[in-house]
C-alpha positions in Angstrom: 178.5 -11.3 95.7 181.9 -11.6 97.5 184.6 -9.0 97.5 186.7 -10.7 94.8 183.7 -11.1 92.5 182.6 -7.5 93.0 186.2 -6.2 92.7 186.5 -8.1 89.4 183.3 -6.6 88.1 184.3 -3.1 88.9 187.7 -3.7 87.4 186.0 -5.0 84.2 183.8 -1.9 84.1 186.9 0.3 84.4 188.7 -1.8 81.7 185.8 -1.4 79.3 186.0 2.4 79.8 189.8 2.4 79.4 189.3 0.4 76.2 186.9 3.1 75.1 189.7 5.7 75.5 188.9 7.2 78.9 191.7 8.3 81.2 191.3 7.6 85.0 189.8 11.0 85.6 187.3 10.3 82.8 186.2 6.9 83.9 186.0 8.0 87.6 183.5 10.6 86.5 181.6 8.2 84.3 181.6 5.5 86.9 180.5 8.0 89.7 177.4 9.4 88.0 176.3 6.0 86.7 176.6 4.5 90.2 174.9 7.5 91.7 171.8 7.0 89.5 171.7 3.3 90.4 171.9 4.0 94.1 169.5 6.8 94.0 166.7 4.6 92.5 167.2 2.3 95.5 167.0 5.3 97.9 163.7 6.4 96.1 162.3 2.9 96.9 163.1 3.4 100.6 161.5 6.9 100.6 158.4 5.5 98.9 158.1 2.6 101.5 158.4 5.1 104.3 155.7 7.3 102.9 153.3 4.3 102.4 154.0 3.2 106.0 153.1 6.7 107.2 150.1 7.0 105.0 151.6 9.8 102.9 151.4 10.2 99.1 155.0 9.9 97.7 156.1 12.2 94.9 159.2 10.8 93.1 162.3 13.0 93.1 163.3 11.6 89.7 160.4 11.0 87.2 160.0 7.2 86.8 160.7 7.6 83.1 164.3 8.6 84.0 164.8 6.2 86.9 167.7 3.7 86.4 165.6 0.5 85.8 163.5 2.1 83.2 166.3 2.8 80.8 169.0 0.4 82.0 166.8 -2.8 81.9 168.4 -4.0 78.7 165.7 -3.8 76.1 167.1 -0.6 74.4 169.5 -1.0 71.6 173.0 0.3 72.2 172.6 3.3 69.9 169.2 4.1 71.3 170.6 3.9 74.9 173.5 6.2 74.2 171.2 8.7 72.4 168.7 8.7 75.3 171.4 9.4 77.9 173.1 12.1 76.0 170.1 14.0 74.6 167.3 13.3 77.2 168.4 11.9 80.6 171.3 14.3 81.3 169.4 17.4 80.2 166.5 16.4 82.5 168.8 15.8 85.5 170.5 19.2 85.0 167.2 21.0 85.0 165.7 19.4 88.2 164.6 21.9 90.8 162.3 22.3 93.8 163.7 20.3 96.7 167.1 19.7 98.4 167.5 16.4 96.7 166.6 17.7 93.3 168.8 20.7 93.6 171.7 18.4 94.6 171.1 16.2 91.6 171.0 19.3 89.2 174.3 20.6 90.7 175.9 17.2 90.4 175.0 16.9 86.8 175.5 20.5 85.8 178.8 19.7 83.9 178.5 15.9 83.6 178.9 14.6 80.0 178.5 11.1 78.6 182.0 10.4 77.5 182.0 6.9 76.1 182.3 6.8 72.3 181.2 3.2 71.6 177.5 2.6 72.3 178.1 -1.1 72.8 180.8 -0.4 75.4 178.4 1.9 77.2 175.6 -0.6 77.2 177.9 -3.3 78.6 179.0 -1.0 81.4 175.3 -0.2 82.3 174.4 -3.9 82.2 177.2 -4.8 84.5 176.4 -2.1 87.0 172.7 -3.2 87.0 173.7 -6.6 88.3 175.2 -5.1 91.5 172.8 -5.0 94.5 173.5 -1.8 96.3 170.8 -2.5 98.9 172.9 -5.4 100.2 175.0 -3.9 103.0 177.9 -6.2 102.2 178.0 -5.2 98.5 177.6 -1.6 99.4 180.5 -1.8 102.0 182.7 -3.6 99.6 182.0 -1.0 96.8 182.8 1.9 99.1 186.2 0.3 99.8 186.8 -0.3 96.1 185.9 3.4 95.4 188.4 4.5 97.9 191.0 2.3 96.2 190.2 3.9 92.9 190.6 7.4 94.5 194.1 6.2 95.8 195.0 5.0 92.3 194.0 8.5 91.0 196.5 9.8 93.5 199.3 7.5 92.4 198.8 8.6 88.8 199.5 12.2 89.8 198.2 15.1 87.7 195.6 17.0 89.7 195.4 14.3 92.3 195.8 16.7 95.2 192.3 18.0 94.5 190.8 14.6 94.9 192.8 12.6 97.5 194.5 13.1 100.9 196.1 9.8 102.2 193.5 8.2 104.3 195.8 7.3 107.2 196.6 11.0 107.5 192.9 11.9 107.4 192.1 9.2 110.1 194.8 10.6 112.4 193.5 14.1 112.1 189.9 13.0 112.8 191.0 11.1 115.9 193.0 14.1 117.2 190.2 16.6 116.5 187.5 14.1 117.8 184.2 15.4 116.3 181.3 14.5 118.6 177.6 13.9 118.1 175.7 17.2 118.0 178.7 19.1 116.6 179.0 20.5 113.0 181.9 19.3 110.8 183.1 21.5 107.9 185.6 21.1 105.1 185.9 24.3 103.1 188.0 22.7 100.4 186.6 19.3 100.2 187.9 17.4 97.2 186.9 13.8 97.5 185.3 14.5 101.0 187.7 12.1 102.8 187.4 14.2 106.0 183.6 14.1 106.0 183.6 10.3 105.3 186.1 9.5 108.0 184.4 11.9 110.6 181.1 10.2 109.8 182.6 6.8 110.4 184.3 8.0 113.6 181.2 9.5 115.1 179.0 6.4 114.3 181.5 4.2 116.1 181.6 6.2 119.3 178.4 4.7 120.7 174.9 3.3 119.7 173.0 6.2 118.2 169.3 7.0 118.6 167.2 7.5 115.5 167.1 11.2 116.1 171.0 11.3 116.4 171.5 9.3 113.2 169.2 11.7 111.4 171.1 14.6 112.7 174.3 13.0 111.4 172.7 12.5 108.0 171.2 16.0 107.6 172.6 18.6 110.0 176.2 17.6 110.8 178.4 17.6 107.7 179.1 20.6 105.5 181.6 21.2 102.7 182.5 23.4 99.8 184.1 22.5 96.5 184.6 24.7 93.5 185.3 22.3 90.6 182.8 20.0 89.0 184.7 16.7 89.1 185.8 16.7 92.7 182.3 17.8 93.7 180.8 14.8 91.9 183.4 12.4 93.3 183.2 13.8 96.9 179.4 13.6 96.9 179.6 10.0 95.5 182.2 9.1 98.1 179.8 10.2 100.9 176.9 8.4 99.5 178.8 5.1 99.1 179.9 5.4 102.8 176.3 5.8 103.9 176.2 9.6 104.2 173.3 10.1 101.8 172.5 13.8 102.0 175.7 15.7 102.8 175.5 19.6 102.8 178.1 20.0 100.0 177.9 23.3 98.2 179.6 24.0 94.9 181.3 27.4 95.3 184.6 29.2 95.5 185.4 29.2 99.2 187.5 32.4 98.9 184.6 34.4 97.5 183.3 34.7 101.0 184.3 37.8 102.9 185.6 36.8 106.3 187.0 40.2 107.3 183.9 40.7 109.3 182.1 38.0 111.4 181.0 35.2 109.0 177.3 34.3 108.9 178.0 30.7 109.8 180.6 29.1 112.0 181.4 25.5 112.8 182.4 23.3 115.8 185.0 21.3 113.8 187.0 22.2 110.7 189.1 19.6 108.9 190.8 20.4 105.6 193.7 20.0 103.2 193.9 23.2 101.1 195.5 23.3 97.6 199.2 24.0 97.8 201.0 26.5 95.6 197.9 28.1 94.2 197.4 31.8 93.6 194.5 33.9 94.7 193.0 36.6 92.4 193.5 40.2 93.6 189.8 40.7 94.0 189.5 37.7 96.3 192.4 38.8 98.5 190.2 41.7 99.7 188.0 39.1 101.5 190.8 38.3 103.9 192.0 40.1 107.0 195.6 39.9 105.7 195.5 40.0 101.9 197.6 37.3 100.3 197.9 35.5 97.0 198.8 32.2 98.7 196.0 29.7 98.8 197.5 28.0 101.9 197.7 31.2 104.0 194.2 32.2 102.7 192.9 28.8 103.8 194.4 29.2 107.3 192.8 32.6 107.7 189.4 31.3 106.4 189.5 28.5 109.0 190.4 30.8 111.8 187.4 33.0 111.0 184.9 30.1 110.5 185.6 28.4 113.7 183.1 28.7 116.6 184.2 29.7 120.0 185.5 26.5 121.7 185.8 24.9 118.2 188.6 22.7 116.9 190.6 22.7 113.7 193.0 20.4 112.0 194.6 21.6 108.7 197.4 20.4 106.4 199.9 23.2 105.7 203.1 23.2 103.6 206.4 23.9 105.4 206.7 27.4 104.0 203.7 28.7 106.0 205.4 27.8 109.2 208.7 29.6 108.7 208.0 32.6 106.3 207.7 36.2 107.5 205.7 39.1 106.2 202.1 38.4 105.8 202.7 34.8 107.1 204.2 36.2 110.3 201.2 38.6 110.8 198.7 35.6 110.5 200.8 33.4 112.8 200.9 36.1 115.4 197.2 36.4 115.4 196.8 32.6 115.4 199.0 32.2 118.5 197.4 35.1 120.3 193.7 34.2 119.6 193.9 30.4 119.3 195.5 27.6 121.2 197.8 25.9 118.7 198.4 22.7 120.7 199.9 20.3 118.2 202.1 20.4 115.1 203.0 17.1 113.4 205.9 17.2 110.9 205.5 14.8 108.0 208.5 13.6 106.0 209.0 14.2 102.3 207.1 11.6 100.3 203.9 11.6 102.4 202.3 13.6 99.6 204.2 12.0 96.7 200.9 11.3 94.9 200.6 15.0 94.1 204.2 15.4 93.0 205.5 15.6 89.4 206.6 12.2 88.1 209.2 10.7 90.4 209.0 13.5 92.9 208.5 13.4 96.7 205.8 16.0 96.9 205.7 19.0 99.3 207.0 18.9 102.8 203.9 19.3 104.9 202.7 19.6 108.5 199.5 18.8 110.4 198.6 21.9 112.5 195.9 21.6 115.2 194.3 24.5 117.0 191.3 25.3 119.2 189.4 28.6 119.7 189.9 28.4 123.5 192.4 31.2 124.1 196.0 32.0 123.4 198.7 29.4 122.8 201.0 28.6 125.8 203.0 25.7 124.4 203.0 23.5 121.3 203.5 19.7 121.3 205.6 18.7 118.3 206.0 15.3 116.7 208.3 14.3 113.9 207.0 11.3 111.8 209.9 9.1 110.7 209.1 6.3 108.1 209.9 2.8 109.5 213.1 1.0 108.6 214.7 4.1 107.3 212.7 3.9 104.1 211.2 7.0 102.4 207.5 7.3 101.6 206.8 7.1 97.9 203.8 6.5 95.6 204.6 2.8 95.8 205.4 2.9 99.5 202.7 5.2 101.1 202.2 6.0 104.7 200.0 3.4 106.6 197.8 3.6 109.7 200.2 1.6 111.7 203.0 4.1 111.1 200.9 6.8 112.9 200.0 4.7 116.0 203.1 6.0 117.9 202.2 9.6 117.1 198.6 9.2 118.4 199.6 7.2 121.5 202.1 9.9 122.5 199.8 12.8 121.5 197.2 11.6 124.0 199.5 12.3 126.9 201.7 14.9 125.2 204.6 12.6 125.8 208.2 13.9 125.3 210.4 11.4 123.6 213.2 11.2 120.9 210.7 12.2 118.2 208.3 14.4 120.3 209.0 17.6 122.2 207.3 20.8 123.6 208.1 24.3 122.7 206.9 27.3 124.8 205.3 30.4 123.4 208.2 32.4 124.7 210.6 30.3 122.6 208.3 30.8 119.5 208.5 34.6 120.0 212.3 34.4 120.3 212.3 32.5 117.0 210.4 35.4 115.4 207.3 33.2 115.1 209.0 30.5 113.1 206.8 27.4 113.8 209.0 24.9 112.0 209.5 21.6 113.7 213.1 21.4 114.9 213.7 18.2 116.8 216.1 19.0 119.6 216.9 15.3 120.1 218.0 14.8 116.5 221.8 14.6 116.0 223.1 17.3 113.8 224.6 15.4 110.8 225.2 16.1 107.2 222.2 14.9 105.1 222.4 15.0 101.4 219.1 15.7 99.8 217.7 13.8 96.9 217.7 15.6 93.5 213.9 16.0 93.4 214.0 17.5 97.0 216.6 20.0 95.8 214.3 20.9 92.9 211.3 21.2 95.2 213.4 23.4 97.6 214.4 25.8 94.7 210.9 26.0 93.5 209.7 26.8 97.1 212.3 29.6 97.3 211.2 31.0 94.0 207.6 31.1 95.2 208.7 32.9 98.4 210.5 35.5 96.3 207.5 36.1 94.0 205.2 36.5 97.1 207.6 39.0 98.7 207.8 41.0 95.4 203.9 40.9 95.3 203.8 42.3 98.8 206.2 45.1 97.8 204.2 45.9 94.8 201.0 46.1 96.9 202.8 48.4 99.4 204.1 50.7 96.6 200.7 50.7 95.0 199.1 51.8 98.2 201.7 54.5 98.7 201.3 55.8 95.1 197.5 56.1 95.7 
């Protein structure tokens, strides 16, 4: 099946689900768990063949009664199929236990619901997916690309898109800079659609020809992630599987429930993540951090600092406010610069994250911050990304890989240019630990902000005021006690 034919088939499946009344979040969930069951049957066949080759008895992970081909083969009537899925199949999958694979399936399906109302639409979708051969590497590769495009479309439609999608050119740049290597562990504590795991897996596979043992290590003991919400967990796991990462170590949990004041039980060689912006942490969870804060961004930074191994490397997306604010932010930044080598900060223009902005907005002003656990910071290499041809990034005009080539090329040699410069730790201290990217080569000229940027700026200032008031309230509360 060529790309166009497969793309048309997936588009038809999505159109049937839209016709049935599902939004993009609804049909992404429906599509994800259906494809998972189709793919998992093919994986079971491979496991069975391996066992037979080795002379072992194979015990199916999913009972044959519930395997895809048994109920999707087409001889059930539409009403019967819908009833079987809703009352029998999903309940069975939620109750699976006893092995890593079964526990993964049970977690995946813990909150999955069959959402299609019309049984004939459901049967048509199942029949169309049955005709795709996921064992064909070409079909599988094409489908993984199509799935990424659907994730990007989720991003363009806004809503809660920030939980699911980080622009892939940004992810790929971060992976190249952090450069995960075979034998290292890679962790995303706030995984969403698992873009960092997928791109790290691709990067590590392409470095050189792998031995069977190394490939098995990549599959089973390299990639780790955490995600709290059910839909991102499902979509992230599905994204990994479609890209060939069949058994990722993704745990469904609230990352901030782990106490990292003391030494964590597990640390990682590489951490790559894009935390939620503008969230608020419950008071009880703030006690798990060295510097209590209600800010999810600052909490995520502290969490990554504590979870990084000695000699480890981290790349994290942070909103502008984290770089210039004082108070708790300053305390964390002082520790970061003293205990870690913050070697690179890349300033992204407004619009890079337009997919998570309210309708018509540019999204938050953000930076890519990279640090190693190799000793204190001596100097920081800054880069200011400027969209080509003076155009702004928008949902319709997103950042592309080629726009980041200059950044990566200059980063490799820490080159100083009109859009890259170096700042010493002494200058950072003089700035009172303000890490904002201020290009010394940019001409000072009057720039009038767009209305949506002004609104975003006002909202940012309101968030800062609320956080300062919260800090005062905490201080007063402690004094009263």
